C-alpha positions in Angstrom: 180.3 93.5 245.5 177.0 94.9 244.4 175.7 93.7 241.0 174.4 95.9 238.2 175.7 99.1 236.6 178.7 101.0 237.7 176.4 103.4 239.5 175.4 100.6 241.9 178.8 99.1 242.5 180.5 99.7 245.8 183.8 101.8 245.7 186.5 100.7 248.1 189.4 102.6 249.7 192.9 102.0 248.1 194.9 99.4 249.9 198.0 101.7 249.9 198.1 104.0 252.9 198.0 107.6 252.0 197.9 110.9 253.9 195.9 112.7 251.2 192.4 113.9 252.1 191.1 113.2 248.6 191.0 109.4 249.2 187.8 109.9 251.1 186.2 111.0 247.8 187.9 108.4 245.5 188.5 104.7 245.5 188.4 101.6 243.3 186.0 98.9 242.3 186.7 95.2 243.1 186.9 92.3 240.7 184.5 89.3 241.0 187.4 87.6 242.9 187.3 90.4 245.5 190.6 92.1 244.4 190.9 95.9 244.1 191.0 97.0 240.4 193.8 99.5 241.1 194.4 100.4 237.5 195.7 103.9 238.1 192.2 105.4 237.4 190.5 106.0 240.8 186.7 106.4 240.7 184.8 109.4 242.1 182.3 108.3 244.7 179.9 111.1 243.7 179.8 111.0 239.9 181.4 107.5 239.3 183.8 109.0 236.7 187.5 107.9 236.6 190.5 110.2 236.9 194.0 109.4 235.6 196.2 109.1 238.8 198.8 106.4 238.2 201.4 105.8 240.8 199.0 106.8 243.6 199.4 110.5 242.9 196.2 112.2 244.1 196.8 115.8 243.1 194.8 115.5 239.9 191.8 114.1 241.8 191.8 117.0 244.3 191.2 119.6 241.5 189.0 117.4 239.3 186.0 119.4 240.3 184.4 116.2 241.7 185.9 115.8 245.2 184.1 117.3 248.1 185.9 119.7 250.4 188.4 121.4 248.1 191.4 123.1 249.7 191.1 126.7 250.8 191.5 129.0 247.9 190.9 126.3 245.3 188.5 126.8 242.4 187.4 124.1 240.1 185.0 124.3 237.1 181.7 125.9 237.9 179.8 123.0 236.4 180.8 119.7 234.8 179.3 120.9 231.5 181.5 124.1 231.4 184.6 122.0 232.1 183.7 119.6 229.4 183.2 122.3 226.8 186.5 124.0 227.6 188.4 120.8 227.6 186.9 119.8 224.2 188.0 123.1 222.7 191.5 122.7 224.1 191.7 119.1 222.8 190.6 120.3 219.4 193.4 122.9 219.4 196.0 120.4 220.5 195.0 118.2 217.5 196.7 120.9 215.3 200.1 120.2 216.7 202.6 117.7 215.3 205.3 118.2 218.0 204.9 119.5 221.5 207.1 121.2 224.1 206.2 121.7 227.8 207.1 124.1 230.6 206.4 123.5 234.3 206.8 125.2 237.6 206.1 124.6 241.3 205.3 127.4 243.8 203.8 128.1 247.2 201.0 130.6 247.2 201.7 133.4 249.8 198.3 135.0 249.7 196.4 131.7 249.3 197.2 130.2 252.7 200.7 129.0 251.8 199.4 126.1 249.7 201.6 124.4 247.0 200.6 124.4 243.3 202.0 122.9 240.2 201.5 124.2 236.6 202.1 122.7 233.2 201.8 124.5 229.8 202.1 122.9 226.4 203.4 124.7 223.3 203.0 123.7 219.6 202.9 125.1 216.1 199.6 125.1 214.0 199.7 124.1 210.3 200.0 127.8 209.4 203.0 128.3 211.7 201.3 130.0 214.5 202.8 129.3 217.9 200.1 128.3 220.4 200.2 127.6 224.1 197.7 126.1 226.5 197.9 125.8 230.3 196.7 122.2 230.7 197.1 121.9 234.5 197.4 124.3 237.4 196.5 122.3 240.5 196.9 122.0 244.2 199.9 119.8 244.8 199.9 118.5 248.4 202.3 115.6 247.7 205.9 115.9 248.7 207.8 117.7 246.0 209.9 114.7 245.2 211.0 113.9 241.6 208.9 110.8 241.3 205.7 112.6 242.4 206.3 115.4 239.9 207.0 112.8 237.2 203.9 110.8 238.0 201.8 114.0 237.8 203.2 114.8 234.4 202.6 111.3 233.1 199.0 111.5 234.3 198.6 114.9 232.5 199.9 113.5 229.2 197.5 110.6 229.4 194.5 112.7 230.3 195.1 115.0 227.4 196.0 112.3 224.9 199.5 113.5 224.2 201.9 110.8 223.1 205.2 111.0 225.0 207.0 110.4 221.7 205.5 113.7 220.4 207.0 115.7 223.2 210.3 117.1 222.1 211.3 119.1 225.1 210.5 120.1 228.7 211.7 123.5 229.9 212.1 123.8 233.7 214.0 125.9 236.2 217.2 124.4 237.6 215.7 122.9 240.8 217.2 119.5 241.6 213.9 117.8 241.9 212.8 119.1 238.5 216.0 118.0 236.9 215.6 114.5 238.4 211.9 114.3 237.6 212.5 114.6 233.8 216.0 112.9 233.5 214.3 110.1 231.6 213.3 112.5 228.8 215.6 113.0 225.9 215.6 116.8 226.0 215.4 118.8 229.3 216.4 122.5 229.0 217.1 124.2 232.3 217.4 127.7 233.7 216.5 131.1 232.2 219.1 131.1 229.3 218.6 129.3 226.0 221.3 126.5 225.9 222.7 124.9 222.8 220.0 122.5 221.4 222.6 119.8 220.5 222.4 118.5 217.0 221.5 121.4 214.7 218.7 121.6 212.2 221.0 120.8 209.2 222.9 118.0 211.1 219.6 116.3 211.9 218.5 116.4 208.2 221.9 115.2 207.0 221.8 112.2 209.4 218.3 111.4 208.2 219.5 111.5 204.6 222.2 108.9 205.4 219.6 106.5 206.7 217.1 107.0 203.9 219.0 106.9 200.7 215.9 107.5 198.5 215.6 111.0 200.1 219.3 111.8 200.2 219.4 113.8 197.0 216.3 115.8 197.8 217.4 116.6 201.3 220.9 117.7 200.1 219.2 119.9 197.5 217.1 121.5 200.2 220.1 122.2 202.3 221.8 123.9 199.4 218.7 126.0 198.7 218.5 126.9 202.4 222.1 128.0 202.5 221.8 130.0 199.3 218.9 132.1 200.6 219.6 135.6 201.9 219.9 135.8 205.7 216.7 136.4 207.6 216.6 139.9 209.1 217.2 139.7 212.9 213.9 141.4 213.6 211.9 139.1 211.4 209.8 136.4 213.0 211.3 133.1 212.1 207.8 131.5 212.0 206.8 134.0 209.3 209.9 133.1 207.4 209.1 129.4 207.5 205.5 130.0 206.6 206.8 131.5 203.3 209.4 128.8 202.7 207.9 125.6 204.0 206.6 124.5 200.6 210.1 125.1 199.1 211.9 123.3 201.9 209.4 120.6 203.1 211.9 118.3 204.8 213.8 121.1 206.6 210.4 122.6 207.5 209.5 119.4 209.4 212.6 119.7 211.6 212.0 123.4 212.0 208.5 122.7 213.2 209.9 120.4 215.8 212.4 122.8 217.1 210.6 126.1 217.0 207.8 125.2 219.3 210.3 125.0 222.2 210.2 127.9 224.7 213.6 129.2 226.0 212.4 129.5 229.6 209.8 128.2 232.0 208.2 131.6 232.3 204.9 130.5 230.6 204.2 128.3 233.6 205.5 130.9 236.1 203.2 133.5 234.6 200.1 131.5 235.6 200.9 132.3 239.2 201.0 136.0 238.5 197.8 135.8 236.6 196.0 134.1 239.5 196.9 136.9 241.9 198.3 134.4 244.5 201.7 136.0 244.7 
């Protein structure tokens, strides 16, 4: 192994056999003992930066903007600096969220050479109860569309964007078998185009919390009574506007509402990315 800075160190091919073309552009360093440091963060041979790609999933590396020979129809950041600026802005926006919900979709581009893509969007409420969404990933996905590949890709995305899995309250997908299996380890996976029952209701969750934290029991019960005594919200009124006006009056209920109201009813936000790209 060459001595000195990372820029002078030799990068070696992964020991795991793979059919992906991107492995010619990425690899791993070796330890002083001569073992591959396969830590789930392959190194770009060109810029020496690392990419999160645990489990051997190479899709993120292909569209990192660093690999040579992008697939036909692919487009990465025009320059590393523009990519850095955009990502910094998105990270700053994500910092406003307390809870996050995700949507995802897979498709094959008919006008782009029949190539497969995957997209993930993230949804969250800002402190002033504005619903925000960001498309974090829309990438070429040459891996087999198996559940474990989709799950690995999603885990890599969360790590790259600094989103704690515990802060993710829901993943909304279509009802494809591979999607269902990919996220079966998550506590809430909502499927299909209809909004299903969310399970424990907003009031039930607060009541359960009150039983566990006796010091808050009276305050929580009082909030529930206040909530039930308020006039019904008009059907056409935005619930986020309602909560913006009542959050200070119902602080504990508002925390639960903030967790639930960031969840999209369908996976359309991710599907819409395909239409916006023109590859339909």
